[in-house]
C-alpha positions in Angstrom: 13.1 13.4 15.8 16.4 14.9 15.6 19.3 15.2 18.2 20.2 18.6 19.5 23.3 18.6 17.6 21.5 18.0 14.4 18.2 19.9 14.9 16.4 21.1 11.7 16.3 24.9 11.8 13.0 26.4 10.5 12.8 29.8 9.0 9.5 31.9 8.6 9.4 34.4 6.0 6.9 36.9 4.8 5.9 40.5 3.9 3.6 40.8 6.5 4.6 41.7 10.4 5.0 38.7 12.2 4.4 38.4 15.9 5.7 35.8 18.4 3.1 34.8 21.1 4.3 31.8 23.0 4.9 28.7 21.3 3.3 30.5 18.3 3.8 32.9 15.4 0.6 34.7 14.5 0.1 37.5 12.2 -3.1 39.9 12.0 -3.8 41.7 8.9 -6.9 43.0 7.2 -6.6 42.1 3.4 -8.0 44.7 1.1 -9.4 43.9 -2.6 -6.4 43.2 -5.0 -3.7 42.8 -2.2 -1.2 40.0 -1.9 0.5 38.8 0.6 2.9 35.4 1.1 4.3 33.4 4.0 7.2 30.9 3.5 8.4 28.1 5.8 11.7 26.9 4.8 14.2 24.2 6.2 16.7 23.4 4.0 19.7 24.9 2.1 17.3 26.5 -0.5 16.5 30.1 0.3 13.0 31.4 1.2 11.2 33.6 -1.5 11.8 37.3 -0.4 8.9 38.8 -2.0 5.5 38.1 -3.2 6.3 38.0 -6.8 9.3 35.6 -6.2 6.9 33.5 -4.2 4.1 33.3 -6.9 6.9 32.4 -9.7 7.9 29.3 -7.5 4.2 28.1 -7.0 3.7 28.5 -11.0 7.3 26.6 -11.6 6.4 23.8 -9.3 2.9 23.7 -10.7 4.4 23.4 -14.2 7.2 20.9 -13.0 4.3 18.4 -11.9 2.3 18.9 -14.7 5.3 17.8 -17.0 5.9 15.1 -14.9 2.3 13.7 -15.3 2.7 14.2 -19.0 5.0 11.3 -18.9 2.3 8.8 -17.4 -0.3 6.9 -19.4 -3.8 7.8 -17.9 -6.9 6.5 -19.5 -9.8 8.8 -20.7 -12.1 8.5 -17.6 -14.0 10.6 -15.2 -11.5 9.0 -12.6 -8.6 9.9 -14.4 -7.7 12.7 -11.8 -8.0 10.4 -9.1 -5.2 8.2 -10.9 -3.0 11.3 -11.2 -3.3 12.3 -7.8 -2.3 8.9 -6.5 0.8 9.0 -8.9 1.8 12.2 -7.7 1.5 11.0 -4.1 3.6 8.1 -4.6 6.2 10.3 -6.2 6.0 12.6 -3.4 6.4 9.6 -0.8 9.8 8.3 -2.9 13.1 9.2 -1.5 15.2 10.0 -4.7 18.6 9.0 -3.7 17.6 5.4 -3.5 14.1 4.9 -5.1 12.3 3.8 -1.9 8.6 4.4 -1.6 7.8 5.1 2.3 4.5 3.8 3.9 3.6 7.3 4.9 5.2 10.7 5.8 4.1 10.6 9.6 4.3 9.0 12.7 1.8 8.3 15.5 -1.4 9.6 14.0 -3.8 7.5 15.9 -5.8 4.7 14.1 -8.4 5.1 17.0 -8.5 8.3 18.9 -7.3 8.0 22.2 -5.9 4.6 21.5 -2.3 2.9 21.5 -2.4 1.7 17.9 0.1 4.6 17.0 3.0 3.6 14.8 5.8 5.0 13.0 5.2 4.4 9.2 8.3 6.5 7.9 9.9 3.4 6.3 9.5 1.4 3.0 7.8 -2.3 3.5 9.3 -4.6 1.0 5.5 -6.2 0.6 4.6 -2.9 -1.1 7.1 -3.9 -4.0 4.5 -5.7 -5.9 1.6 -3.2 -5.8 3.9 -0.4 -6.3 5.5 -1.8 -9.5 2.3 -2.9 -10.9 0.9 0.6 -10.3 4.0 2.5 -11.8 4.3 0.4 -14.7 0.6 0.4 -15.3 0.5 4.2 -15.3 3.6 4.4 -17.5 6.1 5.6 -14.9 8.9 2.8 -15.8 11.7 4.9 -14.4 10.2 5.4 -10.8 9.4 1.6 -11.0 12.9 0.4 -11.8 14.3 2.8 -9.3 12.1 0.9 -6.7 13.1 -2.3 -8.2 16.6 -1.8 -7.7 16.2 -0.5 -4.2 14.8 -3.9 -3.7 17.5 -5.7 -5.4 20.2 -3.7 -3.8 18.7 -4.7 -0.3 18.6 -8.3 -1.2 22.2 -8.2 -2.3 23.4 -6.2 0.6 21.9 -8.5 3.1 22.8 -11.5 1.1 19.3 -12.5 0.6 18.1 -12.1 4.1 15.3 -10.0 3.7 13.3 -8.5 6.5 9.6 -6.8 6.1 10.7 -3.3 6.2 13.7 -1.0 6.0 14.7 2.5 6.3 14.5 4.9 3.2 18.5 4.8 3.2 18.4 0.7 3.1 19.4 0.4 7.0 17.9 -2.7 8.7 17.8 -1.6 12.2 14.8 0.2 13.3 14.4 0.3 17.0 11.1 1.0 18.2 10.9 3.5 21.3 8.1 5.8 22.9 8.5 9.5 23.3 6.7 9.9 26.8 7.5 13.6 27.0 5.3 14.2 23.6 1.9 13.6 23.0 0.5 13.4 19.2 -2.7 14.6 17.6 -5.6 15.1 20.0 -3.2 14.1 22.8 -2.8 10.7 21.4 -0.1 8.5 23.4 2.0 6.9 23.1 4.3 8.8 20.4 6.6 6.1 18.9 9.5 6.4 16.6 11.2 3.3 14.9 9.2 0.2 14.4 9.3 -3.0 16.4 7.7 -5.1 13.6 11.0 -4.8 11.4 12.4 -7.9 13.0 9.1 -9.9 13.1 8.8 -13.3 11.3 6.7 -12.7 8.3 6.5 -15.1 5.4 5.0 -12.9 2.8 8.1 -11.2 2.3 9.6 -13.7 0.1 6.5 -14.0 -2.3 6.6 -10.0 -2.5 10.2 -10.0 -3.8 9.6 -12.8 -6.5 6.4 -11.3 -7.4 8.0 -7.9 -8.1 10.8 -9.5 -10.0 8.4 -11.2 -12.0 6.6 -8.0 -12.9 9.7 -6.5 -13.6 10.8 -9.1 -16.0 7.5 -9.2 -17.9 7.5 -5.4 -18.0 11.3 -5.0 -19.1 11.6 -8.4 -20.8 14.8 -8.5 -19.1 16.1 -10.5 -15.8 19.4 -8.8 -14.5 21.8 -11.4 -14.2 23.1 -10.3 -10.6 19.4 -10.8 -9.3 19.2 -14.4 -10.1 21.2 -15.8 -7.3 19.1 -13.6 -4.8 16.0 -14.9 -6.1 17.1 -18.5 -5.6 17.8 -17.8 -2.1 14.5 -16.0 -1.4 12.6 -19.1 -3.1 14.7 -21.6 -1.2 14.3 -19.6 2.3 10.3 -19.4 1.5 10.3 -23.4 1.0 12.2 -23.9 4.1 9.8 -21.8 6.2 6.5 -22.1 4.7 5.3 -24.9 7.0 5.8 -22.4 10.1 3.7 -20.1 12.0 4.3 -16.3 11.4 2.8 -12.9 12.6 0.9 -12.2 9.3 0.5 -9.3 7.0 -0.9 -7.2 9.6 2.1 -7.4 12.1 0.0 -8.9 14.8 1.7 -8.9 18.2 -0.1 -11.7 19.5 0.9 -15.3 19.1 2.1 -16.8 16.0 -0.3 -18.4 13.7 -0.5 -20.4 10.2 -1.9 -17.2 8.5 -3.5 -18.0 5.1 -1.7 -15.0 3.6 1.3 -15.9 4.6 1.3 -19.2 3.1 -0.4 -17.6 -0.2 2.6 -15.3 -0.5 4.9 -18.4 -0.1 3.1 -20.0 -2.9 3.5 -16.8 -5.0 7.5 -17.3 -4.3 7.6 -20.7 -5.5 5.1 -20.0 -8.4 7.0 -17.0 -9.7 10.3 -18.6 -9.0 9.3 -21.4 -11.4 8.0 -19.3 -14.1 11.4 -17.0 -13.9 13.4 -20.4 -13.9 11.4 -21.2 -16.9 12.4 -17.9 -18.7 16.1 -18.9 -17.8 15.6 -22.3 -19.2 16.8 -23.5 -15.8 14.6 -26.6 -15.9 15.9 -28.1 -12.8 14.8 -25.5 -10.7 11.5 -24.9 -12.8 10.3 -28.3 -12.1 11.3 -28.4 -8.2 9.9 -25.0 -7.5 6.6 -25.8 -9.5 6.3 -29.0 -7.4 6.6 -27.2 -4.2 4.1 -24.5 -5.3 1.7 -27.3 -5.9 2.2 -28.8 -2.4 1.8 -25.2 -0.9 -1.4 -24.8 -3.0 -3.0 -28.0 -1.9 -1.9 -27.4 1.8 -3.6 -23.8 1.7 -6.9 -25.6 0.0 -7.1 -28.3 2.6 -6.5 -26.4 5.7 -7.4 -22.7 5.3 -11.1 -23.1 3.9 -13.9 -23.6 6.4 -16.9 -25.8 6.1 -19.0 -23.2 4.1 -16.2 -22.9 1.5 -14.7 -19.8 2.6 -11.0 -18.9 2.9 -10.5 -18.0 6.8 -7.6 -15.9 8.5 -5.6 -18.8 9.5 -5.6 -22.5 10.0 -7.1 -22.8 13.4 -10.1 -20.3 12.9 -13.3 -19.6 10.8 -12.6 -15.7 11.3 -12.5 -13.7 8.2 -9.6 -11.6 7.1 -9.1 -8.9 4.3 -5.7 -10.0 3.1 -7.3 -13.2 1.5 -8.8 -10.8 -1.1 -5.4 -11.0 -2.7 -6.0 -14.4 -3.6 -7.7 -13.7 -7.0 -5.5 -10.8 -7.6 -2.1 -13.0 -7.5 -3.9 -15.6 -9.3 -4.1 -18.5 -6.7 -7.3 -19.8 -8.2 -9.4 -18.5 -11.0 -11.9 -15.8 -10.1 -14.7 -18.3 -11.1 -13.7 -20.8 -8.4 -16.7 -21.1 -6.1 -14.2 -20.6 -3.1 -13.1 -17.5 -4.2 -16.5 -16.3 -5.1 -17.8 -17.3 -1.6 -14.7 -15.6 0.0 -15.1 -12.4 -1.5 -18.7 -12.2 -0.9 -18.4 -13.2 2.6 -15.9 -10.3 3.3 -18.1 -7.9 1.6 -21.2 -9.1 3.7 -19.6 -10.0 7.0 -16.2 -8.1 7.6 -17.6 -4.6 6.8 -18.8 -1.6 8.7 -21.3 0.5 6.8 -20.1 -1.1 3.8 -16.3 -0.5 4.3 -13.8 -3.4 5.0 -12.2 -4.1 8.4 -8.8 -5.9 8.4 -10.2 -8.3 10.7 -12.6 -8.2 13.9 -10.4 -7.2 16.8 -12.5 -9.5 19.1 -11.7 -12.6 16.9 -8.1 -11.7 16.3 -5.5 -11.9 19.0 -3.4 -9.0 17.8 -2.0 -8.2 21.2 -3.6 -4.8 21.4 -6.5 -3.2 23.0 -9.3 -0.9 21.6 -10.8 -0.8 18.2 -9.7 0.5 14.9 -11.5 1.8 11.6 -11.9 0.4 8.4 -8.8 0.1 6.5 -9.1 1.7 3.1 -6.8 -0.5 1.4 -8.8 -3.5 2.1 -11.9 -1.7 0.7 -10.0 -1.0 -2.4 -8.8 -4.6 -2.6 -12.6 -5.5 -2.4 -13.3 -3.4 -5.2 -10.7 -5.2 -7.4 -11.7 -8.9 -6.1 -15.4 -7.9 -7.0 -14.5 -7.0 -10.4 -12.6 -10.1 -10.6 -15.6 -12.3 -9.7 -17.7 -10.6 -11.9 -19.6 -8.4 -9.5 -18.9 -5.3 -11.2 -21.8 -3.0 -10.3 -21.2 -3.7 -6.8 -17.4 -3.3 -7.4 -18.1 0.4 -9.0 -20.6 1.5 -6.5 -17.8 0.7 -3.9 -15.1 2.4 -5.6 -17.2 5.5 -6.2 -17.9 5.8 -2.6 -14.4 5.4 -1.6 -13.3 8.2 -4.0 -16.0 10.5 -2.6 -13.9 9.8 1.0 -10.8 11.6 -0.3 -9.7 14.5 1.6 -9.9 18.0 -0.2 -6.4 17.3 -1.6 -7.4 13.9 -3.0 -5.5 12.0 -0.3 -6.0 9.1 1.9 -5.0 8.1 5.2 -4.9 4.5 6.5 -8.5 4.2 7.7 -11.6 5.8 7.4 -14.2 6.3 10.2 -17.4 5.1 8.4 -19.9 7.3 10.6 -18.2 10.6 9.9 -15.8 9.9 7.0 -13.0 11.1 9.1 -9.4 9.9 8.2 -7.4 7.9 10.8 -4.0 6.9 11.2 -0.7 7.9 9.2 -1.2 10.2 6.3 -1.1 10.1 3.3 -0.7 6.3 3.2 1.1 5.0 0.0 -0.5 1.4 0.3 -3.7 3.1 0.2 -3.0 5.1 -3.0 -1.5 1.7 -4.6 -4.6 -0.1 -4.1 -6.7 2.6 -5.3 -4.8 2.6 -8.5 -5.4 -1.0 -8.6 -9.1 -0.8 -8.0 -9.7 2.0 -10.2 -7.9 0.2 -13.4 -10.0 -2.9 -12.4 -13.2 -1.1 -12.6 -12.2 0.9 -16.0 -11.2 -2.4 -17.6 -14.4 -3.9 -16.6 -16.3 -1.0 -18.0 -14.4 -1.3 -21.3 -15.2 -5.2 -21.5 -18.8 -4.3 -21.1 -18.8 -2.1 -24.0 -16.9 -4.8 -25.9 -19.7 -7.2 -25.2 -22.7 -5.0 -25.0 -21.9 -1.8 -27.0 -21.9 1.6 -25.5 -25.5 1.8 -25.5 -25.9 -1.3 -23.3 -29.2 -1.6 -21.4 -28.8 -1.4 -17.6 -30.4 -4.8 -17.7 -27.6 -6.2 -19.8 -25.1 -4.7 -17.3 -26.7 -6.2 -14.4 -26.8 -9.5 -16.4 -23.0 -9.4 -17.0 -22.1 -8.6 -13.4 -23.5 -11.8 -12.5 
């Protein structure tokens, strides 16, 4: 929202006769064969086109610009290539050029449940997105954009002297106070309409691991660790080690009581593990040894307290409830995908934490998230499941799920946060960067699994051989 003294001025330009009808502008015109017309909405210092010819030239120039941008990328020759390209374009469109920040979504308060209260403002950048963003951008060959986001995170860490919170404004500001605009209603009269996000000052222990994993990815990709970043990393690892034993709000920012969430402990392990690896690269053996020892301690604690009686990793230490966030375990290499606990966890989520085959974050009746009402399946979690199934050798099942998810894309190839499994309707803020990041990861997992199959069985492998490989 804009204050009255800084309101955005919208301009509507057309070669048709515009009519004002209450709060709406309408046009009634019978188009004839061969006739062209244009309508342009503008709101910046750039003037709107004045003629149909000028509007057409701008559209052509815009299309060529994005085609040239995509040509910089590295996309596999595969039927799903266009899905990767569309996701790359979406991430670029959600990037704030002056800082390199990638926002979670371009909207606020689009309801996760029609008529419910789960309406949030996602027009900010989440630090936890950093690892997936860098992995996706580097994988597709967009090193420039990846570097910009990396240095946005580094600049924030430096500006706040290593005291990282979970999200920031696209300009790097930390204060994101949440308020409701009670005089407004949202999509299909959804209430409340929120601006700001109260989760910005929550205690969430996954943030340090996200920072360390992103730096580790950057260092491996560039074969270079900026000297100014090292003191900040030391602060991040030490903070993770000082806090990992405590409870927090978890990756889903629940507004119930803090718990010992498995995913939070997992990301503290990532912080220590990646910190130790970076210290080895720097030949700082004292830090490397101490942090590796801490990583081993966290690893043992998770394996002792987060596994239920059937050998499945649970949502937190005091429950047997499932949570899709533990699908990250094989993706961050906490345990090898052949470990029976990893396999049991992935299959339990696939079989028990799904609605019509798509994945929920958690069961709301098993999780105290401080809110009422139901929520749809989270598309990012379904894409995580695709990646995890490929990791454990369930390739055919992962590929089938990925194919189904790709069929749910909007007509423009975009994804919101959730999908209603009965109607295919998209729910929540839109388009969702994290969903497109997970799509890139999932599609690349399937493509690499296919390539592995061809290497093992040959291009003309029988369907029976493929099923045997899939385990």
